[in-house]
C-alpha atoms as a printed R data frame, in Angstrom:
    type eleno elety resid chain resno       x       y       z
1   ATOM     1    CA   MET     A     1   0.000   0.000   0.000
2   ATOM     2    CA   GLN     A     2   2.836   2.359   0.772
3   ATOM     3    CA   SER     A     3   4.424   2.069  -2.654
4   ATOM     4    CA   SER     A     4   1.101   2.049  -4.532
5   ATOM     5    CA   ILE     A     5   0.953   5.859  -4.307
6   ATOM     6    CA   GLN     A     6   3.896   7.860  -5.615
7   ATOM     7    CA   PRO     A     7   3.056  11.591  -5.526
8   ATOM     8    CA   ARG     A     8   4.566  13.736  -8.236
9   ATOM     9    CA   GLN     A     9   5.751  16.378  -5.775
10  ATOM    10    CA   LEU     A    10   9.412  16.086  -4.883
11  ATOM    11    CA   LYS     A    11   8.852  17.431  -1.378
12  ATOM    12    CA   SER     A    12   6.662  15.163   0.700
13  ATOM    13    CA   LYS     A    13   3.813  16.687   2.689
14  ATOM    14    CA   PRO     A    14   3.254  16.065   6.390
15  ATOM    15    CA   ASP     A    15   1.724  12.663   7.095
16  ATOM    16    CA   SER     A    16   2.251  11.661   3.441
17  ATOM    17    CA   GLU     A    17   2.878   8.024   4.420
18  ATOM    18    CA   HIS     A    18  -0.584   7.446   5.920
19  ATOM    19    CA   ARG     A    19  -2.690   5.261   3.615
20  ATOM    20    CA   PHE     A    20  -6.390   4.371   3.432
21  ATOM    21    CA   ALA     A    21  -8.005   1.642   1.335
22  ATOM    22    CA   PHE     A    22 -11.358   0.194   0.388
23  ATOM    23    CA   PHE     A    23 -12.578  -2.564  -1.953
24  ATOM    24    CA   ILE     A    24 -15.198  -2.498  -4.686
25  ATOM    25    CA   SER     A    25 -16.702  -5.897  -5.422
26  ATOM    26    CA   SER     A    26 -16.734  -7.162  -8.987
27  ATOM    27    CA   GLU     A    27 -20.543  -7.208  -8.917
28  ATOM    28    CA   ASP     A    28 -20.859  -3.554  -7.892
29  ATOM    29    CA   PHE     A    29 -18.178  -2.563 -10.377
30  ATOM    30    CA   ALA     A    30 -19.967  -4.360 -13.220
31  ATOM    31    CA   TYR     A    31 -23.330  -2.748 -12.376
32  ATOM    32    CA   ALA     A    32 -21.779   0.712 -12.108
33  ATOM    33    CA   THR     A    33 -19.978   0.279 -15.430
34  ATOM    34    CA   GLU     A    34 -23.177  -0.802 -17.178
35  ATOM    35    CA   ALA     A    35 -24.915   2.252 -15.741
36  ATOM    36    CA   ALA     A    36 -22.108   4.487 -17.037
37  ATOM    37    CA   VAL     A    37 -22.538   3.050 -20.533
38  ATOM    38    CA   ARG     A    38 -26.303   3.624 -20.434
39  ATOM    39    CA   ARG     A    39 -25.765   7.142 -19.139
40  ATOM    40    CA   ALA     A    40 -23.441   8.132 -21.990
41  ATOM    41    CA   PRO     A    41 -25.348   9.622 -24.987
42  ATOM    42    CA   ASN     A    42 -23.054   7.953 -27.514
43  ATOM    43    CA   PRO     A    43 -20.194   5.970 -25.964
44  ATOM    44    CA   GLU     A    44 -18.455   5.385 -29.286
45  ATOM    45    CA   SER     A    45 -17.967   9.106 -29.916
46  ATOM    46    CA   GLN     A    46 -16.358   9.980 -26.582
47  ATOM    47    CA   GLN     A    47 -13.576  12.518 -26.900
48  ATOM    48    CA   HIS     A    48 -11.599  10.835 -24.132
49  ATOM    49    CA   HIS     A    49 -10.989   7.201 -23.302
50  ATOM    50    CA   ALA     A    50 -12.279   7.184 -19.717
51  ATOM    51    CA   LEU     A    51 -15.428   5.205 -20.418
52  ATOM    52    CA   GLU     A    52 -13.684   2.944 -22.921
53  ATOM    53    CA   HIS     A    53 -11.000   2.219 -20.326
54  ATOM    54    CA   LEU     A    54 -13.660   1.451 -17.723
55  ATOM    55    CA   VAL     A    55 -15.428  -1.014 -20.026
56  ATOM    56    CA   GLU     A    56 -12.136  -2.721 -20.881
57  ATOM    57    CA   VAL     A    57 -11.351  -3.258 -17.197
58  ATOM    58    CA   ALA     A    58 -14.864  -4.547 -16.442
59  ATOM    59    CA   ARG     A    59 -14.548  -7.300 -19.062
60  ATOM    60    CA   SER     A    60 -12.137  -9.213 -16.848
61  ATOM    61    CA   ASN     A    61 -14.627  -8.949 -13.962
62  ATOM    62    CA   PRO     A    62 -12.083  -7.987 -11.274
63  ATOM    63    CA   ASP     A    63 -12.484  -6.853  -7.723
64  ATOM    64    CA   LEU     A    64 -11.006  -3.436  -7.126
65  ATOM    65    CA   CYS     A    65  -8.714  -2.169  -4.390
66  ATOM    66    CA   VAL     A    66  -8.572   1.613  -4.076
67  ATOM    67    CA   VAL     A    67  -5.689   3.135  -2.095
68  ATOM    68    CA   LEU     A    68  -5.565   6.816  -1.160
69  ATOM    69    CA   ASP     A    69  -3.832   9.266   1.164
70  ATOM    70    CA   ARG     A    70  -4.812  12.478   2.959
71  ATOM    71    CA   HIS     A    71  -3.617  14.735   0.143
72  ATOM    72    CA   GLY     A    72  -5.876  13.673  -2.739
73  ATOM    73    CA   HIS     A    73  -3.673  10.998  -4.345
74  ATOM    74    CA   MET     A    74  -5.409   7.777  -5.301
75  ATOM    75    CA   SER     A    75  -4.491   4.568  -7.113
76  ATOM    76    CA   ALA     A    76  -6.861   1.779  -8.128
77  ATOM    77    CA   TRP     A    77  -5.866  -1.839  -8.668
78  ATOM    78    CA   GLY     A    78  -7.702  -4.761 -10.229
79  ATOM    79    CA   LEU     A    79  -7.629  -8.117  -8.433
80  ATOM    80    CA   GLU     A    80  -8.278 -11.332 -10.322
81  ATOM    81    CA   ASN     A    81  -8.308 -14.943  -9.171
82  ATOM    82    CA   VAL     A    82  -9.010 -13.911  -5.576
83  ATOM    83    CA   GLY     A    83  -8.948 -17.047  -3.433
84  ATOM    84    CA   GLY     A    84  -7.317 -19.156  -6.125
85  ATOM    85    CA   LYS     A    85  -4.371 -21.387  -5.224
86  ATOM    86    CA   ALA     A    86  -2.430 -20.905  -8.454
87  ATOM    87    CA   LYS     A    87  -1.267 -17.278  -8.471
88  ATOM    88    CA   ARG     A    88  -0.147 -15.396 -11.552
89  ATOM    89    CA   ALA     A    89   1.815 -12.202 -11.919
90  ATOM    90    CA   THR     A    90  -1.073 -10.705 -13.873
91  ATOM    91    CA   ASP     A    91  -3.632 -11.280 -11.102
92  ATOM    92    CA   VAL     A    92  -2.949  -7.758  -9.815
93  ATOM    93    CA   PHE     A    93  -2.910  -4.929 -12.351
94  ATOM    94    CA   ASN     A    94  -3.126  -1.168 -12.188
95  ATOM    95    CA   ILE     A    95  -6.282   0.621 -13.300
96  ATOM    96    CA   ALA     A    96  -5.508   4.265 -12.604
97  ATOM    97    CA   HIS     A    97  -3.329   6.755 -10.743
98  ATOM    98    CA   VAL     A    98  -5.228   9.995 -10.207
99  ATOM    99    CA   GLU     A    99  -5.113  13.140  -8.089
100 ATOM   100    CA   ASN     A   100  -7.686  15.461  -6.561
101 ATOM   101    CA   PHE     A   101  -9.552  12.685  -4.748
102 ATOM   102    CA   MET     A   102 -10.309  14.893  -1.749
103 ATOM   103    CA   LEU     A   103 -12.069  13.416   1.267
104 ATOM   104    CA   GLY     A   104 -12.636  15.138   4.597
105 ATOM   105    CA   PHE     A   105  -9.872  13.394   6.500
106 ATOM   106    CA   SER     A   106  -9.190  14.816   9.941
107 ATOM   107    CA   GLU     A   107  -5.816  16.318  10.679
108 ATOM   108    CA   SER     A   108  -3.385  13.661  11.828
109 ATOM   109    CA   GLY     A   109  -3.000  13.594  15.585
110 ATOM   110    CA   ARG     A   110  -5.945  15.916  16.214
111 ATOM   111    CA   PHE     A   111  -8.170  13.137  17.491
112 ATOM   112    CA   THR     A   112  -7.652   9.997  19.538
113 ATOM   113    CA   ASN     A   113  -8.663   7.973  16.470
114 ATOM   114    CA   SER     A   114  -8.201   9.613  13.077
115 ATOM   115    CA   ASP     A   115  -8.699   6.452  10.970
116 ATOM   116    CA   THR     A   116 -11.494   5.954   8.452
117 ATOM   117    CA   GLN     A   117 -13.658   3.001   7.430
118 ATOM   118    CA   PHE     A   118 -15.311   2.816   3.991
119 ATOM   119    CA   PHE     A   119 -18.476   1.186   2.731
120 ATOM   120    CA   PRO     A   120 -18.736   1.375  -1.086
121 ATOM   121    CA   PHE     A   121 -21.825   0.114  -2.906
122 ATOM   122    CA   TYR     A   122 -23.915   0.614  -6.008
123 ATOM   123    CA   TYR     A   123 -27.697   0.740  -5.958
124 ATOM   124    CA   ASP     A   124 -29.004  -0.628  -9.266
125 ATOM   125    CA   GLN     A   125 -31.388   2.172 -10.107
126 ATOM   126    CA   SER     A   126 -31.419   4.312 -13.224
127 ATOM   127    CA   GLY     A   127 -29.486   7.549 -12.740
128 ATOM   128    CA   THR     A   128 -28.000   6.580  -9.386
129 ATOM   129    CA   PRO     A   129 -24.215   7.096  -9.248
130 ATOM   130    CA   PHE     A   130 -21.724   5.029  -7.307
131 ATOM   131    CA   THR     A   131 -21.949   5.614  -3.532
132 ATOM   132    CA   LEU     A   132 -19.219   5.660  -0.891
133 ATOM   133    CA   LEU     A   133 -19.848   6.032   2.836
134 ATOM   134    CA   ALA     A   134 -16.725   7.173   4.714
135 ATOM   135    CA   HIS     A   135 -16.931   6.668   8.470
136 ATOM   136    CA   HIS     A   136 -14.244   8.831  10.050
137 ATOM   137    CA   LEU     A   137 -13.663   7.440  13.510
138 ATOM   138    CA   ASP     A   138 -13.385  10.939  14.968
139 ATOM   139    CA   GLY     A   139 -17.196  11.037  14.826
140 ATOM   140    CA   ARG     A   140 -18.171  11.903  11.222
141 ATOM   141    CA   ILE     A   141 -19.815  10.031   8.334
142 ATOM   142    CA   GLU     A   142 -19.508  11.366   4.775
143 ATOM   143    CA   TRP     A   143 -22.022  10.409   2.105
144 ATOM   144    CA   ILE     A   144 -20.149  10.619  -1.199
145 ATOM   145    CA   GLN     A   145 -21.304   9.910  -4.733
146 ATOM   146    CA   CYS     A   146 -19.321   9.754  -7.953
147 ATOM   147    CA   LYS     A   147 -19.303   8.453 -11.501
148 ATOM   148    CA   LEU     A   148 -16.729   5.709 -12.004
149 ATOM   149    CA   GLU     A   149 -15.749   6.990 -15.449
150 ATOM   150    CA   GLU     A   150 -14.805  10.297 -13.795
151 ATOM   151    CA   LEU     A   151 -13.298   8.721 -10.711
152 ATOM   152    CA   PHE     A   152 -10.829   6.554 -12.655
153 ATOM   153    CA   ASP     A   153 -10.224   8.980 -15.520
154 ATOM   154    CA   PRO     A   154  -6.432   9.528 -15.672
155 ATOM   155    CA   ALA     A   155  -6.976  12.976 -17.176
156 ATOM   156    CA   PRO     A   156  -6.972  15.897 -14.681
157 ATOM   157    CA   GLN     A   157 -10.366  16.534 -13.105
158 ATOM   158    CA   GLN     A   158 -11.432  19.517 -11.011
159 ATOM   159    CA   GLN     A   159 -13.872  17.406  -9.024
160 ATOM   160    CA   ARG     A   160 -14.094  13.632  -8.998
161 ATOM   161    CA   ILE     A   161 -16.455  13.127  -6.063
162 ATOM   162    CA   TYR     A   162 -19.523  14.934  -4.734
163 ATOM   163    CA   ARG     A   163 -20.372  15.052  -1.052
164 ATOM   164    CA   ARG     A   164 -24.108  14.709  -0.630
165 ATOM   165    CA   SER     A   165 -24.148  15.024   3.142
166 ATOM   166    CA   LEU     A   166 -22.086  14.939   6.311
167 ATOM   167    CA   TRP     A   167 -23.427  13.352   9.485
168 ATOM   168    CA   THR     A   168 -21.726  14.146  12.743
169 ATOM   169    CA   GLY     A   169 -22.523  14.800  16.385
170 ATOM   170    CA   HIS     A   170 -22.530  13.121  19.781
171 ATOM   171    CA   ASP     A   171 -22.998   9.415  20.404
172 ATOM   172    CA   SER     A   172 -25.073  10.109  23.528
173 ATOM   173    CA   SER     A   173 -27.892  12.426  24.551
174 ATOM   174    CA   ILE     A   174 -27.256  16.173  24.567
175 ATOM   175    CA   LYS     A   175 -27.589  17.666  28.033
176 ATOM   176    CA   LYS     A   176 -27.082  21.374  27.353
177 ATOM   177    CA   ILE     A   177 -26.715  23.814  24.455
178 ATOM   178    CA   VAL     A   178 -25.059  27.221  24.885
179 ATOM   179    CA   ARG     A   179 -24.703  29.799  22.129
180 ATOM   180    CA   SER     A   180 -22.420  32.771  21.628
181 ATOM   181    CA   ILE     A   181 -23.732  36.318  21.968
182 ATOM   182    CA   SER     A   182 -24.405  36.636  18.227
183 ATOM   183    CA   GLY     A   183 -25.762  33.087  17.935
184 ATOM   184    CA   LYS     A   184 -23.300  32.139  15.169
185 ATOM   185    CA   ALA     A   185 -21.441  29.698  17.424
186 ATOM   186    CA   VAL     A   186 -23.125  26.969  19.471
187 ATOM   187    CA   LEU     A   187 -21.695  24.575  22.053
188 ATOM   188    CA   SER     A   188 -23.504  21.282  22.687
189 ATOM   189    CA   ARG     A   189 -22.614  19.146  25.711
190 ATOM   190    CA   THR     A   190 -23.379  15.616  26.933
191 ATOM   191    CA   ASN     A   191 -23.433  13.972  30.354
192 ATOM   192    CA   GLU     A   192 -20.066  12.397  29.521
193 ATOM   193    CA   ASN     A   193 -18.417  15.879  29.489
194 ATOM   194    CA   GLU     A   194 -18.004  15.840  25.725
195 ATOM   195    CA   ALA     A   195 -18.704  19.127  23.988
196 ATOM   196    CA   ILE     A   196 -18.765  20.080  20.304
197 ATOM   197    CA   LEU     A   197 -18.397  23.632  19.041
198 ATOM   198    CA   TRP     A   198 -20.545  24.371  15.965
199 ATOM   199    CA   ARG     A   199 -20.572  27.442  13.751
200 ATOM   200    CA   GLN     A   200 -23.254  28.719  11.431
201 ATOM   201    CA   GLY     A   201 -22.232  29.211   7.815
202 ATOM   202    CA   TYR     A   202 -18.632  28.225   8.591
203 ATOM   203    CA   GLY     A   203 -16.469  28.911   5.542
204 ATOM   204    CA   GLY     A   204 -19.246  30.890   3.839
205 ATOM   205    CA   ILE     A   205 -20.845  27.761   2.388
206 ATOM   206    CA   ASP     A   206 -24.374  27.947   3.793
207 ATOM   207    CA   LEU     A   207 -26.351  28.794   6.901
208 ATOM   208    CA   GLY     A   208 -26.188  25.284   8.315
209 ATOM   209    CA   LEU     A   209 -24.190  24.304  11.391
210 ATOM   210    CA   SER     A   210 -20.676  22.974  10.825
211 ATOM   211    CA   ARG     A   211 -18.717  21.049  13.418
212 ATOM   212    CA   CYS     A   212 -15.536  22.952  14.259
213 ATOM   213    CA   SER     A   213 -14.032  21.630  17.484
214 ATOM   214    CA   LEU     A   214 -14.341  18.661  19.818
215 ATOM   215    CA   LEU     A   215 -13.840  19.282  23.549
216 ATOM   216    CA   GLU     A   216 -13.331  16.336  25.897
217 ATOM   217    CA   SER     A   217 -12.913  17.118  29.588
218 ATOM   218    CA   SER     A   218 -11.801  14.742  32.337
219 ATOM   219    CA   ASP     A   219 -13.568  16.979  34.894
220 ATOM   220    CA   HIS     A   220 -17.323  17.306  35.184
221 ATOM   221    CA   ILE     A   221 -18.586  20.341  33.227
222 ATOM   222    CA   HIS     A   222 -21.146  22.193  35.341
223 ATOM   223    CA   ARG     A   223 -21.617  25.322  33.200
224 ATOM   224    CA   SER     A   224 -20.115  26.638  29.942
225 ATOM   225    CA   TRP     A   225 -19.731  30.004  28.241
226 ATOM   226    CA   VAL     A   226 -18.795  30.580  24.574
227 ATOM   227    CA   LEU     A   227 -16.265  33.395  24.130
228 ATOM   228    CA   ASN     A   228 -15.098  35.358  21.113
229 ATOM   229    CA   GLU     A   229 -17.635  33.800  18.703
230 ATOM   230    CA   GLY     A   230 -16.478  30.278  19.452
231 ATOM   231    CA   ASN     A   231 -12.707  30.748  19.469
232 ATOM   232    CA   PHE     A   232 -12.598  30.040  23.199
233 ATOM   233    CA   VAL     A   233 -14.840  28.315  25.747
234 ATOM   234    CA   ALA     A   234 -14.898  28.704  29.533
235 ATOM   235    CA   ASN     A   235 -16.037  25.668  31.529
236 ATOM   236    CA   LEU     A   236 -17.139  25.836  35.136
237 ATOM   237    CA   HIS     A   237 -16.396  22.719  37.178
238 ATOM   238    CA   HIS     A   238 -17.308  21.877  40.764
239 ATOM   239    CA   GLN     A   239 -13.991  23.115  42.130
240 ATOM   240    CA   GLY     A   240 -12.416  25.077  39.322
241 ATOM   241    CA   ILE     A   241 -12.816  27.010  36.085
242 ATOM   242    CA   SER     A   242 -10.966  26.194  32.851
243 ATOM   243    CA   LEU     A   243 -10.346  28.027  29.591
244 ATOM   244    CA   TRP     A   244 -10.226  26.087  26.306
245 ATOM   245    CA   ASP     A   245  -8.904  27.018  22.879
246 ATOM   246    CA   THR     A   246 -11.475  25.819  20.301
247 ATOM   247    CA   ARG     A   247  -9.878  27.269  17.169
248 ATOM   248    CA   SER     A   248  -8.703  23.822  16.010
249 ATOM   249    CA   SER     A   249 -10.607  20.603  15.371
250 ATOM   250    CA   SER     A   250  -9.628  19.320  18.811
251 ATOM   251    CA   ALA     A   251  -9.999  21.771  21.703
252 ATOM   252    CA   ARG     A   252  -7.201  22.035  24.247
253 ATOM   253    CA   ARG     A   253  -7.185  23.325  27.811
254 ATOM   254    CA   ILE     A   254  -4.926  26.389  28.032
255 ATOM   255    CA   ALA     A   255  -5.624  27.724  31.522
256 ATOM   256    CA   SER     A   256  -7.392  26.736  34.715
257 ATOM   257    CA   LEU     A   257  -7.960  28.125  38.200
258 ATOM   258    CA   PRO     A   258  -9.216  26.279  41.294
259 ATOM   259    CA   PHE     A   259 -11.706  27.732  43.814
260 ATOM   260    CA   SER     A   260 -13.752  26.737  46.840
261 ATOM   261    CA   VAL     A   261 -17.270  27.997  47.637
262 ATOM   262    CA   GLU     A   262 -20.205  27.212  49.871
263 ATOM   263    CA   GLY     A   263 -23.420  26.145  48.219
264 ATOM   264    CA   GLN     A   264 -23.967  25.086  44.641
265 ATOM   265    CA   LEU     A   265 -22.846  27.052  41.609
266 ATOM   266    CA   ILE     A   266 -26.056  27.828  39.734
267 ATOM   267    CA   CYS     A   267 -25.014  30.315  37.049
268 ATOM   268    CA   LEU     A   268 -22.123  31.398  34.798
269 ATOM   269    CA   VAL     A   269 -22.633  34.742  33.044
270 ATOM   270    CA   GLN     A   270 -20.511  37.288  31.202
271 ATOM   271    CA   LEU     A   271 -20.583  40.790  32.694
272 ATOM   272    CA   PRO     A   272 -21.100  43.905  30.548
273 ATOM   273    CA   LYS     A   273 -17.989  45.578  29.188
274 ATOM   274    CA   SER     A   274 -17.171  49.235  29.718
275 ATOM   275    CA   ASN     A   275 -15.150  49.127  26.483
276 ATOM   276    CA   LEU     A   276 -16.418  46.883  23.693
277 ATOM   277    CA   GLU     A   277 -12.970  46.853  22.031
278 ATOM   278    CA   SER     A   278 -11.323  45.418  25.136
279 ATOM   279    CA   THR     A   279  -9.889  41.903  24.937
280 ATOM   280    CA   VAL     A   280 -10.599  41.343  28.629
281 ATOM   281    CA   VAL     A   281 -13.768  39.458  29.600
282 ATOM   282    CA   HIS     A   282 -15.257  39.201  33.083
283 ATOM   283    CA   LEU     A   283 -17.229  36.100  33.999
284 ATOM   284    CA   ALA     A   284 -19.324  35.712  37.151
285 ATOM   285    CA   GLY     A   285 -20.136  32.444  38.872
286 ATOM   286    CA   ILE     A   286 -23.108  32.733  41.245
287 ATOM   287    CA   THR     A   287 -23.862  30.259  44.031
288 ATOM   288    CA   SER     A   288 -27.117  29.302  45.741
289 ATOM   289    CA   LYS     A   289 -25.800  31.045  48.897
290 ATOM   290    CA   LYS     A   290 -25.917  34.460  47.150
291 ATOM   291    CA   GLU     A   291 -22.164  34.591  46.750
292 ATOM   292    CA   GLY     A   292 -20.299  35.262  43.540
293 ATOM   293    CA   LEU     A   293 -16.835  34.718  42.111
294 ATOM   294    CA   ILE     A   294 -15.629  37.063  39.363
295 ATOM   295    CA   TRP     A   295 -12.887  35.965  36.968
296 ATOM   296    CA   THR     A   296 -10.888  37.961  34.447
297 ATOM   297    CA   ILE     A   297 -10.145  36.270  31.124
298 ATOM   298    CA   SER     A   298  -7.590  37.877  28.812
299 ATOM   299    CA   LEU     A   299  -7.812  36.922  25.126
300 ATOM   300    CA   PRO     A   300  -5.272  37.526  22.318
301 ATOM   301    CA   GLU     A   301  -5.547  40.986  20.768
302 ATOM   302    CA   SER     A   302  -5.161  39.685  17.190
303 ATOM   303    CA   LEU     A   303  -8.602  38.053  17.439
304 ATOM   304    CA   HIS     A   304 -10.251  41.460  17.811
305 ATOM   305    CA   GLY     A   305  -8.935  43.018  14.627
306 ATOM   306    CA   ALA     A   306  -5.856  44.632  16.202
307 ATOM   307    CA   LYS     A   307  -2.411  44.363  14.686
308 ATOM   308    CA   GLN     A   308  -0.360  41.370  15.709
309 ATOM   309    CA   PRO     A   309   1.835  42.437  18.646
310 ATOM   310    CA   GLN     A   310   5.550  41.733  18.800
311 ATOM   311    CA   GLU     A   311   4.940  39.204  21.570
312 ATOM   312    CA   PRO     A   312   1.438  37.672  21.212
313 ATOM   313    CA   THR     A   313  -0.674  37.769  24.355
314 ATOM   314    CA   LEU     A   314  -1.302  34.309  25.734
315 ATOM   315    CA   PRO     A   315  -4.863  33.637  26.933
316 ATOM   316    CA   SER     A   316  -5.078  33.617  30.701
317 ATOM   317    CA   ILE     A   317  -7.588  33.476  33.520
318 ATOM   318    CA   GLY     A   318  -7.368  35.128  36.942
319 ATOM   319    CA   ARG     A   319  -9.469  35.934  40.006
320 ATOM   320    CA   PHE     A   320 -10.925  39.463  39.902
321 ATOM   321    CA   CYS     A   321 -13.010  39.754  43.075
322 ATOM   322    CA   ASP     A   322 -15.696  38.152  45.229
323 ATOM   323    CA   ILE     A   323 -19.222  39.525  45.688
324 ATOM   324    CA   ALA     A   324 -22.300  39.008  47.854
325 ATOM   325    CA   LEU     A   325 -25.790  39.633  46.466
326 ATOM   326    CA   ASP     A   326 -27.954  41.849  48.669
327 ATOM   327    CA   VAL     A   327 -31.009  39.604  49.046
328 ATOM   328    CA   GLN     A   328 -32.452  37.851  52.096
329 ATOM   329    CA   GLU     A   329 -33.282  34.349  50.873
330 ATOM   330    CA   ASP     A   330 -31.092  31.804  49.098
331 ATOM   331    CA   LEU     A   331 -31.388  31.401  45.358
332 ATOM   332    CA   ALA     A   332 -32.895  28.276  43.836
333 ATOM   333    CA   PHE     A   333 -31.803  29.025  40.294
334 ATOM   334    CA   MET     A   334 -30.257  31.755  38.145
335 ATOM   335    CA   LEU     A   335 -30.045  32.030  34.383
336 ATOM   336    CA   PRO     A   336 -28.249  34.442  32.032
337 ATOM   337    CA   VAL     A   337 -30.575  36.683  30.038
338 ATOM   338    CA   ASP     A   338 -30.319  36.146  26.292
339 ATOM   339    CA   PRO     A   339 -28.266  39.097  24.954
340 ATOM   340    CA   ALA     A   340 -30.313  39.088  21.701
341 ATOM   341    CA   GLY     A   341 -27.359  39.286  19.354
342 ATOM   342    CA   SER     A   342 -25.297  42.180  20.711
343 ATOM   343    CA   ASN     A   343 -22.575  42.649  23.313
344 ATOM   344    CA   SER     A   344 -23.818  44.321  26.478
345 ATOM   345    CA   TRP     A   345 -21.842  47.242  27.842
346 ATOM   346    CA   ALA     A   346 -22.035  49.475  30.901
347 ATOM   347    CA   SER     A   347 -20.733  52.971  31.547
348 ATOM   348    CA   GLY     A   348 -19.342  52.028  34.956
349 ATOM   349    CA   SER     A   349 -22.444  52.641  37.072
350 ATOM   350    CA   VAL     A   350 -25.746  50.790  37.213
351 ATOM   351    CA   ASP     A   351 -29.369  51.859  37.352
352 ATOM   352    CA   THR     A   352 -32.743  50.241  36.778
353 ATOM   353    CA   PHE     A   353 -32.654  51.201  33.079
354 ATOM   354    CA   ALA     A   354 -29.503  49.194  32.370
355 ATOM   355    CA   ARG     A   355 -29.723  45.997  30.372
356 ATOM   356    CA   ASP     A   356 -30.574  42.894  32.392
357 ATOM   357    CA   ILE     A   357 -27.927  40.181  32.374
358 ATOM   358    CA   ALA     A   358 -29.508  37.509  34.616
359 ATOM   359    CA   ILE     A   359 -32.781  36.395  36.166
360 ATOM   360    CA   SER     A   360 -32.997  34.549  39.500
361 ATOM   361    CA   TYR     A   361 -35.678  32.466  41.203
362 ATOM   362    CA   SER     A   362 -36.021  31.895  44.938
363 ATOM   363    CA   GLY     A   363 -37.681  29.057  46.788
364 ATOM   364    CA   ASN     A   364 -40.499  31.363  47.939
365 ATOM   365    CA   GLY     A   365 -41.487  32.110  44.334
366 ATOM   366    CA   ARG     A   366 -39.751  35.482  43.929
367 ATOM   367    CA   LEU     A   367 -38.304  36.352  40.505
368 ATOM   368    CA   ARG     A   368 -35.619  39.007  40.179
369 ATOM   369    CA   THR     A   369 -33.816  40.484  37.196
370 ATOM   370    CA   TRP     A   370 -30.250  41.687  37.634
371 ATOM   371    CA   THR     A   371 -27.782  44.038  36.005
372 ATOM   372    CA   ALA     A   372 -24.140  44.638  36.869
373 ATOM   373    CA   ALA     A   373 -21.214  46.950  36.146
374 ATOM   374    CA   VAL     A   374 -17.488  46.271  36.446
375 ATOM   375    CA   ASN     A   375 -15.253  48.840  38.127
376 ATOM   376    CA   THR     A   376 -11.748  47.908  36.970
377 ATOM   377    CA   ALA     A   377 -10.111  50.758  38.885
378 ATOM   378    CA   GLU     A   378 -11.329  49.469  42.250
379 ATOM   379    CA   SER     A   379 -11.570  45.771  41.239
380 ATOM   380    CA   THR     A   380 -15.224  45.571  42.215
381 ATOM   381    CA   VAL     A   381 -18.523  44.661  40.582
382 ATOM   382    CA   GLU     A   382 -21.757  46.441  41.460
383 ATOM   383    CA   TRP     A   383 -24.958  44.378  41.210
384 ATOM   384    CA   LEU     A   384 -28.472  45.796  41.150
385 ATOM   385    CA   VAL     A   385 -31.968  44.282  41.139
386 ATOM   386    CA   THR     A   386 -33.888  45.939  38.292
387 ATOM   387    CA   SER     A   387 -37.289  44.317  38.922
388 ATOM   388    CA   THR     A   388 -39.029  41.889  41.268
389 ATOM   389    CA   VAL     A   389 -42.047  39.689  40.636
390 ATOM   390    CA   GLU     A   390 -43.943  37.749  43.319
391 ATOM   391    CA   THR     A   391 -45.219  34.626  41.577
392 ATOM   392    CA   GLY     A   392 -46.725  33.001  44.679
393 ATOM   393    CA   ILE     A   393 -45.348  29.641  43.525
394 ATOM   394    CA   ASN     A   394 -43.345  27.919  46.275
């Protein structure tokens, strides 16, 4: 398999020795070839020899072995007399060496398992092309279709295969979904502490969700917050907070900070900025005992449109201050208020007309909405109740 692909480039690309392979049965190959002949308007007047070559190969009724690498190189080999005791040198013969056979292979080393399994088949129905299912063991399945006369055509082709669909996601139930402020990035999470970062219209293709990063945590994820439109994610654990870089296909933990609190952490929310251009983000973790921990997260300046500094700023997380909410009873639950697509900001002081950032619920049925303002000069955060509703539901 290693020597079956010999790229034309003199300089080898990274991971150029990794090979993948799948087999096409002689029955499927014969059916697909017959369909290609029926599909051609006049096979005898073809300008190229792709279809003629395909028919010539099919006459010997071989099984096919297709070998490919991560960089679009592919070679196909015919296998005759499979299972026979008397072997001949002509039992294995080359069908084609082609390029631009591009599948969505994951980057080598990005996932625990970056291998791929293939399931090729042909459905004998008029107009149906050859089908290839590629199961990438990092959690994706590609549905690919192609025409064999184009796939094995030795002449250069801009596109040999067509991806009909891509299936990917979690292999267990989704527990929580958190979106970024604009809604263009979404983080889904399972009970097994596996999270996937999705983006809408990633790469400018369409408005669908595209999987961008896989996050696997050894610690239980209690709450999550999507930062910088999905470039970073903050995870709140039972005894610590962690910052993850989700700009690659496999997220990595880049900073963490332990803490100890009384009560249960019931909310993680981003506080309004006094300067929307600032790369510093303040996150608040609120407990059921009306206490709060405020963290400062510093993100790289280059992500906010600024010029690349001489020494790039490394993302970091630090403790900003502690707070106590001025209410009598303990809190049963607290949720961030949906920012409705825009970053919230505060002038440095709070009043009842400021934008709400969270809503809390007490055991006696009292609802409260909250706003907050960060005072960086004094390292404090001022919280204010903007409204109260007595529901009467205990």
